[in-house]
C-alpha positions, 0 to 999 in steps of 0.5 A, spaced: 640 501 350 644 498 355 652 500 356 656 495 353 663 497 354 666 491 357 670 492 364 676 489 363 677 482 365 683 478 369 684 470 367 687 466 372 686 460 369 694 457 367 691 450 364 687 453 357 682 447 355 685 443 348 678 443 345 672 448 346 665 445 349 660 441 345 654 446 345 650 445 352 643 443 348 646 439 343 643 433 347 637 435 346 636 438 339 641 432 336 637 426 339 630 429 336 633 431 330 636 424 328 629 421 330 626 425 324 631 426 320 627 433 317 633 436 314 635 430 310 633 428 303 628 422 302 633 418 299 638 419 304 634 417 310 638 413 315 635 406 318 634 410 325 629 413 329 622 415 325 625 412 319 626 405 323 620 404 327 615 405 320 620 401 316 619 395 322 612 397 322 610 395 315 609 391 310 602 389 313 599 383 310 591 380 311 591 373 313 589 370 306 595 374 302 590 378 298 593 385 300 600 388 301 600 394 304 607 398 304 611 404 307 615 408 301 617 415 305 615 420 310 614 427 310 612 434 314 610 440 313 611 446 316 608 448 323 602 452 323 602 457 328 609 460 331 611 458 337 609 464 340 601 463 337 602 456 340 604 459 348 598 464 347 592 460 344 594 454 349 596 450 342 601 445 341 607 446 336 607 441 332 608 439 324 603 433 320 607 426 318 604 424 312 607 418 310 607 414 303 604 408 302 603 403 297 597 397 297 598 391 292 592 387 291 590 380 288 583 375 287 587 368 289 592 367 294 596 362 290 596 368 284 604 370 283 604 376 280 599 382 284 593 384 280 594 392 281 598 397 286 596 404 289 601 408 292 598 414 296 600 419 301 596 418 308 596 423 314 598 419 319 597 425 325 601 431 328 607 430 332 610 436 337 616 439 334 622 441 338 623 448 338 631 452 337 631 451 344 630 444 345 623 445 348 616 442 346 610 447 347 604 442 348 597 445 350 601 452 351 605 449 356 612 449 354 615 442 356 622 439 357 623 430 355 629 428 360 633 423 358 633 417 362 639 412 365 637 405 365 640 398 365 643 397 358 640 391 355 646 385 354 648 380 359 650 381 366 653 377 372 652 378 378 653 374 385 650 372 391 651 369 398 647 363 401 646 363 408 650 356 409 656 362 406 656 359 399 656 363 393 651 363 387 653 366 381 647 368 376 647 371 368 641 375 366 640 376 358 636 383 358 633 384 351 631 390 348 624 387 348 622 380 349 623 375 354 629 375 360 633 369 361 637 368 367 642 362 368 643 361 376 647 356 380 645 353 387 648 350 393 648 343 390 653 344 385 647 345 378 645 350 374 638 353 373 634 357 368 629 362 370 624 365 364 621 371 366 623 369 373 618 364 373 618 357 374 626 354 373 628 347 370 636 345 369 640 348 364 641 342 360 633 341 359 634 348 355 640 345 351 637 338 349 630 342 347 634 347 342 637 341 339 643 338 343 639 331 345 643 326 348 648 327 354 654 325 349 653 333 346 651 337 351 658 334 355 661 334 348 661 342 348 664 342 354 669 338 353 667 333 358 667 327 355 673 322 356 674 315 351 678 310 356 681 304 352 679 298 355 685 294 353 689 293 359 685 299 363 685 298 371 679 297 375 680 303 379 681 307 373 674 307 371 669 304 378 665 310 380 665 314 374 659 316 370 658 313 363 657 319 358 654 315 352 649 309 351 652 302 350 649 297 346 651 290 346 650 288 339 648 280 340 642 281 346 641 288 344 642 290 352 643 297 353 647 301 359 644 308 359 648 314 360 649 317 367 650 309 369 655 309 375 660 304 373 661 298 378 665 292 377 658 288 375 657 294 369 664 294 367 663 286 365 657 287 362 660 293 358 667 288 356 662 282 355 658 286 350 664 287 345 666 294 348 673 296 345 673 303 349 668 307 354 667 314 354 666 317 361 664 323 364 669 328 366 668 333 371 675 337 370 678 339 364 685 340 364 690 344 360 693 351 363 687 354 365 684 347 368 676 348 370 673 344 374 666 343 371 663 338 376 657 343 375 655 341 368 656 334 369 652 335 376 647 337 372 646 332 367 645 327 373 640 330 376 636 332 369 629 328 369 629 328 361 633 324 357 631 325 349 629 332 346 621 331 346 622 330 354 625 337 355 621 340 350 615 338 354 619 340 361 620 347 358 613 348 355 609 345 362 614 350 366 613 356 362 605 355 360 603 351 367 599 346 363 601 340 358 604 341 351 599 339 345 604 336 342 611 335 340 611 341 335 607 346 339 613 345 344 618 346 339 615 352 336 613 356 342 620 355 344 622 358 337 617 364 338 620 366 345 627 366 343 628 365 335 623 370 333 625 377 332 618 379 332 618 376 339 625 377 342 630 383 340 636 383 344 637 390 340 644 393 337 645 395 343 644 389 346 648 384 341 654 389 342 654 389 349 654 381 349 659 381 344 663 385 348 663 381 355 663 374 351 668 375 346 673 370 348 668 365 350 666 365 342 672 365 340 674 359 344 667 356 342 669 356 336 675 354 335 674 348 340 667 345 336 672 347 330 676 340 331 670 336 333 667 333 326 660 330 329 658 335 334 661 342 329 655 338 325 650 338 330 652 345 332 651 347 325 644 344 324 642 348 330 644 354 327 641 353 320 635 351 324 634 358 328 636 361 321 630 358 318 626 361 324 629 368 323 628 368 316 621 366 316 620 374 317 626 377 316 632 377 310 637 378 315 641 371 316 643 368 322 650 372 324 655 376 328 650 382 328 643 377 329 638 380 334 635 373 337 638 369 341 643 363 339 645 357 342 653 360 341 650 365 346 647 360 351 653 355 351 658 362 352 654 364 358 654 357 362 662 357 360 663 365 363 658 362 369 663 356 370 669 361 370 666 365 375 665 358 379 672 357 379 674 364 381 677 365 373 673 371 372 670 377 375 662 379 376 659 386 374 658 392 377 651 395 375 652 401 377 658 401 372 656 406 366 657 401 361 652 397 363 647 403 364 646 407 358 641 413 356 634 414 352 634 421 350 628 424 347 629 421 340 629 414 343 623 415 348 619 417 341 620 412 337 618 407 343 611 411 343 611 411 335 612 403 336 606 401 340 602 406 336 604 403 329 603 396 332 596 398 334 595 401 328 597 395 324 593 391 328 587 395 326 589 395 319 589 387 319 582 387 321 580 391 315 584 388 310 581 381 312 573 383 312 574 386 306 572 383 300 577 384 293 573 390 291 579 396 291 580 399 297 585 405 298 590 406 303 587 412 306 581 408 308 585 403 312 589 409 317 586 411 322 590 417 324 588 418 331 591 411 333 599 414 333 598 421 335 594 419 341 599 415 343 604 421 341 600 426 346 599 422 352 606 421 352 608 428 352 602 430 357 603 424 362 610 421 362 614 422 368 619 424 363 615 429 360 616 435 365 613 442 365 619 446 364 623 450 370 624 457 367 626 460 373 632 463 370 637 461 363 641 456 367 634 453 370 632 452 363 639 449 360 639 444 366 632 441 366 634 440 358 641 436 360 638 432 366 639 425 366 634 421 371 634 413 373 627 414 375 620 413 369 617 407 365 622 401 366 627 405 370 628 405 378 623 408 383 625 412 389 623 407 394 626 401 391 633 405 389 638 403 394 645 406 396 650 404 391 645 406 385 645 413 388 652 413 390 658 417 386 662 411 381 668 412 378 666 412 371 662 418 372 668 422 372 667 427 365 660 424 364 656 425 370 656 431 375 658 428 382 655 435 385 650 437 381 644 433 384 637 434 388 637 434 395 631 430 397 628 423 395 631 424 389 638 424 390 643 420 386 638 418 381 637 425 378 644 427 375 646 432 370 651 431 364 658 433 365 660 440 361 664 436 355 660 430 356 656 426 349 651 421 348 653 416 342 649 413 338 649 406 342 646 411 348 653 411 352 655 417 355 663 419 353 667 424 355 673 427 351 681 424 352 688 427 349 692 420 347 698 420 351 704 415 346 710 414 351 710 419 355 708 424 349 701 428 349 698 428 343 694 433 340 689 427 338 683 427 342 679 421 343 671 421 345 671 415 350 665 411 353 666 408 360 667 402 357 673 404 352 676 407 359 676 401 363 682 399 364 686 405 361 690 410 365 689 417 365 692 422 368 690 430 370 690 436 365 694 439 371 701 435 370 707 438 368 709 437 360 715 441 357 715 445 351 715 438 347 709 436 350 712 430 354 710 429 361 716 431 365 716 427 372 718 419 370 712 417 375 705 421 375 699 420 380 694 417 375 687 414 375 685 407 373 678 404 375 677 408 382 684 407 384 690 413 384 697 410 384 703 412 382 705 409 375 711 410 370 709 416 365 711 410 359 705 407 361 699 412 361 694 412 356 690 418 356 691 425 358 683 430 361 682 436 356 680 441 361 679 442 369 672 443 368 671 436 365 668 433 371 663 437 373 656 440 370 654 447 368 651 449 374 657 447 378 662 450 374 659 457 375 661 456 382 668 460 383 673 457 388 668 450 387 675 447 390 675 450 396 668 448 398 666 442 402 662 437 396 654 438 400 655 446 400 657 446 393 651 442 392 646 447 394 650 452 391 649 449 384 641 448 385 640 455 388 643 459 382 637 455 378 632 458 383 635 465 382 629 470 380 632 475 375 632 482 377 630 489 375 637 490 372 642 484 371 650 485 374 654 479 372 659 477 378 665 481 379 668 474 380 667 469 375 669 462 373 669 464 365 663 459 364 657 465 365 658 466 357 657 460 355 651 458 359 649 465 356 649 463 349 648 456 349 641 457 353 639 461 347 637 467 351 641 472 349 640 474 341 647 473 337 649 475 331 648 470 324 654 473 320 659 479 318 654 485 317 652 492 320 647 494 325 642 499 320 636 500 326 636 499 333 630 501 337 628 498 344 622 493 340 627 491 335 634 490 331 636 490 324 641 488 321 644 487 314 649 482 313 655 481 308 651 475 302 656 471 299 656 464 296 663 462 299 661 465 306 656 466 311 654 459 310 647 459 315 645 465 311 639 465 306 643 467 299 635 468 296 633 473 302 629 479 298 631 484 303 638 482 301 641 480 307 637 485 312 634 481 318 630 483 323 631 481 330 624 482 334 626 484 342 622 479 347 618 484 352 616 482 359 614 475 357 611 471 363 616 464 363 613 458 366 615 460 373 611 467 372 619 471 372 620 476 367 623 474 360 625 481 357 631 483 352 635 489 351 639 491 345 647 492 346 649 494 340 648 501 337 646 504 329 652 503 324 656 498 329 659 492 325 657 485 327 660 478 327 658 472 327 657 470 335 656 477 336 651 479 342 645 484 339 641 483 345 641 481 353 636 478 357 634 478 363 639 474 366 645 477 362 649 483 362 653 483 356 653 476 354 654 473 361 649 470 365 648 474 371 643 472 377 644 476 382 648 482 384 655 484 387 654 487 394 658 489 400 658 484 406 661 484 412 662 477 417 659 479 424 654 478 429 649 483 429 645 484 435 643 476 435 639 478 428 643 474 424 642 468 427 642 462 425 644 464 418 639 469 418 641 475 413 641 482 415 640 488 409 642 495 408 635 499 406 639 502 401 638 495 397 630 496 398 631 504 395 635 503 390 631 497 387 638 492 388 634 486 389 627 488 386 624 483 380 619 483 376 614 477 376 608 476 371 601 473 372 596 470 366 590 471 368 585 466 363 578 467 361 574 464 356 567 463 353 563 457 352 557 455 348 553 452 354 546 449 354 542 454 356 546 458 351 552 463 349 556 466 355 559 473 352 564 477 354 562 484 355 563 491 359 555 492 360 554 488 366 547 488 370 548 490 377 555 493 377 557 500 379 560 504 374 567 505 378 568 497 378 567 497 370 572 503 369 578 501 366 574 496 362 573 497 354 567 495 349 569 488 349 569 488 357 577 486 358 581 491 362 585 497 358 593 496 358 597 500 364 590 500 368 593 499 376 589 494 379 589 490 386 585 484 389 577 484 387 578 488 381 575 486 375 579 484 369 574 480 364 567 482 364 563 476 363 556 474 363 553 467 362 546 464 361 542 463 368 538 457 369 530 458 369 528 458 376 522 461 380 524 469 382 525 471 389 520 477 391 526 481 390 527 479 383 520 480 381 520 487 383 527 489 380 524 486 373 517 490 374 521 496 374 527 495 369 523 489 365 526 482 363 533 483 362 536 483 369 534 475 370 536 471 364 544 472 366 548 472 371 555 476 373 561 471 371 567 476 371 573 475 372 576 478 378 584 479 381 585 474 386 586 476 394 592 479 396 595 481 389 596 488 386 599 489 380 599 493 373 596 490 366 602 489 361 598 486 356 592 483 354 589 478 348 583 476 345 582 471 341 575 468 337 574 463 334 568 467 330 571 470 324 573 478 324 567 481 321 570 486 316 573 485 310 571 479 306 574 472 307 574 471 300 577 478 298 582 476 304 584 469 300 585 473 294 589 478 297 594 472 300 594 469 293 597 475 290 602 476 296 605 470 295 606 470 288 608 476 288 614 473 294 615 467 289 616 471 283 621 475 288 625 468 289 625 467 282 628 473 280 633 473 286 635 466 284 636 468 276 640 474 278 645 470 283 645 464 277 647 470 273 653 472 278 656 465 279 655 462 273 656 468 267 661 466 262 664 460 265 663 453 260 659 447 263 661 440 263 656 438 260 649 438 264 645 430 264 638 429 265 636 424 271 634 419 265 641 421 261 638 425 256 643 431 254 641 438 257 646 442 255 653 439 250 660 439 254 663 446 253 657 450 252 658 457 256 653 459 260 650 465 256 643 469 259 639 465 255 643 458 257 642 461 264 635 463 264 633 455 261 637 453 268 633 457 272 627 454 269 623 450 275 622 444 270 629 444 267 632 444 274 627 439 277 630 434 271 638 436 272 642 431 275 648 435 279 652 429 280 657 429 274 659 437 276 656 443 272 663 447 271 668 443 273 671 448 279 669 444 285 668 452 288 663 454 283 659 447 282 658 448 291 656 455 290 650 453 285 648 446 288 647 451 295 644 456 291 638 450 288 638 447 294 636 454 298 631 455 292 628 449 293 627 449 300 624 457 300 619 454 294 616 449 298 616 454 305 613 459 301 607 453 299 607 451 306 606 458 308 601 461 303 597 454 306 597 456 313 595 464 312 589 461 308 586 456 313 587 462 319 582 465 314 578 460 313 578 457 321 579 463 325 583 463 331 584 455 333 583 455 340 582 449 345 576 444 343 570 447 346 572 454 347 569 460 343 573 466 345 579 467 350 582 473 354 588 473 357 590 478 362 598 478 363 599 483 370 606 485 372 608 485 380 614 488 382 617 485 388 622 489 392 626 484 397 623 483 404 623 480 410 622 474 410 625 472 403 630 468 401 638 469 399 644 466 398 651 465 395 653 461 390 657 457 395 651 453 398 651 459 404 643 460 404 640 464 409 633 468 410 632 476 410 632 476 418 631 485 418 632 490 414 635 496 417 636 504 416 642 505 412 646 509 418 645 503 423 649 499 418 656 497 421 661 502 416 668 502 414 673 507 416 671 512 410 664 511 412 661 506 406 656 502 410 656 495 408 649 492 405 649 486 407 651 483 415 652 475 415 654 470 420 661 468 421 658 462 424 655 460 417 663 458 415 667 453 419 661 448 420 659 448 413 667 448 410 665 453 404 671 457 404 670 458 397 665 464 400 671 467 403 676 467 397 670 470 393 669 476 399 676 478 399 678 477 391 671 481 390 673 486 394 679 487 390 676 487 384 671 493 386 677 497 388 681 495 382 674 497 377 676 490 374 672 483 373 676 477 375 675 470 372 678 464 377 676 457 373 675 452 378 681 447 379 685 452 375 684 458 378 687 464 383 691 460 389 691 464 395 697 467 395 694 471 387 687 473 392 692 476 397 696 480 392 691 482 388 688 485 395 695 488 396 695 491 388 688 494 391 691 498 397 687 493 401 690 489 408 692 482 405 689 478 411 682 482 407 680 484 414 679 492 417 675 494 423 669 497 422 665 502 426 657 501 429 653 505 425 648 506 432 653 508 436 659 510 432 664 506 436 669 501 433 667 494 434 673 490 438 675 485 432 677 487 425 672 484 420 672 480 414 670 485 409 668 484 401 663 483 395 660 477 394 655 475 389 648 475 392 642 471 388 635 472 391 631 466 391 624 464 388 622 462 395 619 469 396 615 470 403 609 473 398 608 467 396 608 463 402 605 467 407 597 465 407 591 467 411 584 463 411 578 465 414 577 459 418 582 455 421 582 448 423 577 445 428 580 440 432 
């Protein structure tokens, strides 16, 4: 057991956070569980995630209309194996998905009623299930699905400048699924439409094709028709204008068509036709917000189409590159492209963004059309036409939330474009977080299911079409491989499904909180410009401005800030306190970038009086990307914490505010590469974030409620919890051990990066624990705090040129005392396959191998635990059949002497690779063959009797609790779900009624909605108990099935493998020359020399320093935080305390000096040092103190490599 007496801690923070930061793994866990809704009862499942995908994939019908396959619900069973089993055997940690389907059938398509229906639960494949750490185990490897930041669906307005200097504007409508449509102005003052970036045509052709057939209708939409009375009008008023509508001479039948320019002759012709008035095109519509709309009239004048039919032909020809067979085909093609929800889907987010962006255009259009009788009727008729297209496959009528495009959208977009041309609106910023959204795990999985179910639907239709009206079951139609193959290929090959970085708990957690702009549907490294990668003002409190990779991915991969959350639409939100007329309230709102736009926010550090009112009349605030001085009355929001703007890794850097951003970036990234050391030591100068990261990364073991520790060994901890229906919500009331819970310690487990994960108990027998008490530390934690490195005594001075160019000089003490020694666990795997020539075999009986080489192998040929092995030693003895070939003379001689045995097999043993030595710490052997021993039948009977006992214990425990809760209480009357009275109102709960109540058939039918006793507290306890009982029963049934399966099948192994042996070798690596080390401020370097302790510079009291760093590494790098840390660390060590200095809220220069003086150290942090080699004092005083140094996973042992033959050229 580790000594868990905590060191006293001094906190320098001046500002306390108003709210606690959310669980750092919430992003992953919530997204997956919202997708799968596994803890939600079937009836209460929301229309989201897997439920929505399945609802949209069904019903499926055949072309003849004889069959209808409908979806009812889905369910999962429990995973067959534990997470550890899956990692060891190379399996996937998954659950099987079962879907309840209903197939209806009839003999003739014109029959109104279905002849019969068949309901069945169908297996739809296995899907990887998220572990409680937010990861997936796929083929034995732990993986993480990274969230993707992509362009949000909706409408985006942008501008470009033509070489002649004229601005051209464009509007893109981006759907979730379907064709992109772009409206673009050109240098000739016209608006073109591009669909899927193919050929273009004029926007008026699209409006005509939708149904605004006449020029007068289109002009009317934009208020560009002016009716001029001819009586007494001056000729100049009309000459040069264009007609907006056709004029027909009723006597002669002659037509003066719209778009005709009015000349004197035309005017005379019109007057002669007996017209009282004439409709002409306007190019400008007046009012206060007068707009030049000549772009619309100009587009009409250049439009080659004049009727709806001509326009439909143009649209069809441009998009399909051939002529339309007839007008109906062209019309239905247009309807399919934009108004059919199966082909075109804006998605909820897309519709929400369009509504939000064009809200004023929509309302202006509504009110304008309301006053135009004929035009309003035409618009309504078009709405009805679109509605019919939608309703042909969906029950949703055209409304505000319709997910297809409507004519309102198109007209509003054109209106906004006109505003842009007139300088009355602004273009969008594509890098603004309101225009970018996050697709987390759940949504990415849903997308894979959509693909898989679409393929499956196609296969089902084909099967239904080829069947005659004989009876078929849903299970005959569904092929489970279709869906599961798509999902498994996503986990195996997608760019966003990554092998988890598990070097230490911080690396693991950062990997899960990462947000990437790369991946399918995202950007590519080559295409991404500077703007996309740059920090944007909307990143504040949402994405970390510091933590991002250094290479080609810089800025494309970011990390979520500590307080950031993702809302249901996929936008990143951050919390703010509401400020009302200068008074800061306790109300906290989660705001997305869009909600925050145009609002004024102030930092958490502004001065407040006792009543939480801002003291100063004007304060420096933040609005958009600017920092103006504003009156405190105008402030809308205030930050909740100084840590709000950065990610967890950056929040672990003390004095971050004194470091240059580039170095802080390196510091944040290098903490993730710190190797867990033999003994963990938390930093003496921390930021207070260490505990949060250790807990949320799930690496430490935490108490689940209040209780007492009963037993502690190195292998396990046993805690007995107080079980009570009113408290300890997460603990089961029906625990057969009555609250006794055993926590197994993880011992010397290999991580993905070969580092070692091992837990150590922190509690002792008889210790009282509460919910959240740290029971055990992990490999990179100390007393429940993250501990990635060691506090070591450092001097900043040159030393004989050995610390040139950032090299680091170490004292030999760090090697002797194993200060920077780490353990690395390597896994070696050998398998036996059934080959064509016969089966391979694990054995220690290998021909032509000395006894010396076989001395460490057991009877199965596997090396014993504890053996010290070096390169070329045998780890697993294995022989494999040899193909028949002519024997050499030597072989003939050997056969003659030793008989035939040697010839038919060859040695295929697994050896220790070159350059490797270590100790075998664990071996595993798995075999597909059933283990010899107890008969299978006996084993199955044993399992049955064991589970029957457990089920009996569960029922007894359930009844006992019911007695405790209900004994002597009166019932308000118990009804069955069908309305039958099970117990009359006022009946007392006696032993008989409680026993009846505990009966399963009774529980299945009782309706709890009307209460049980009328006392809420009692009723809640009973409902909780019943729920738990049902869950436990189902769990027991699943567990029993799994155990029987394992007995029947033997060890489940990847296909083709009969036996699998695994050997784990632990290596102890001491620090050596060539290893990379770093501090937390981006101060990295390679060990250049390890000096004997006596040669190290020493202080006046004879104490030698541990590390000598080059002082030239500080000024040009501008990471002064390391000097603050050095001095404060020295004070901490001298005083025997720890300091907590949160970022932007920590110790000031004066406070550091005060602590040095309190410790009796020089206030400037410098002392005289003496040369260890000569004993002479160095000329100048040297900065000395304690820095937290990390050993990084760039070890020289893994880098230096030799080969026998080099290149020839």
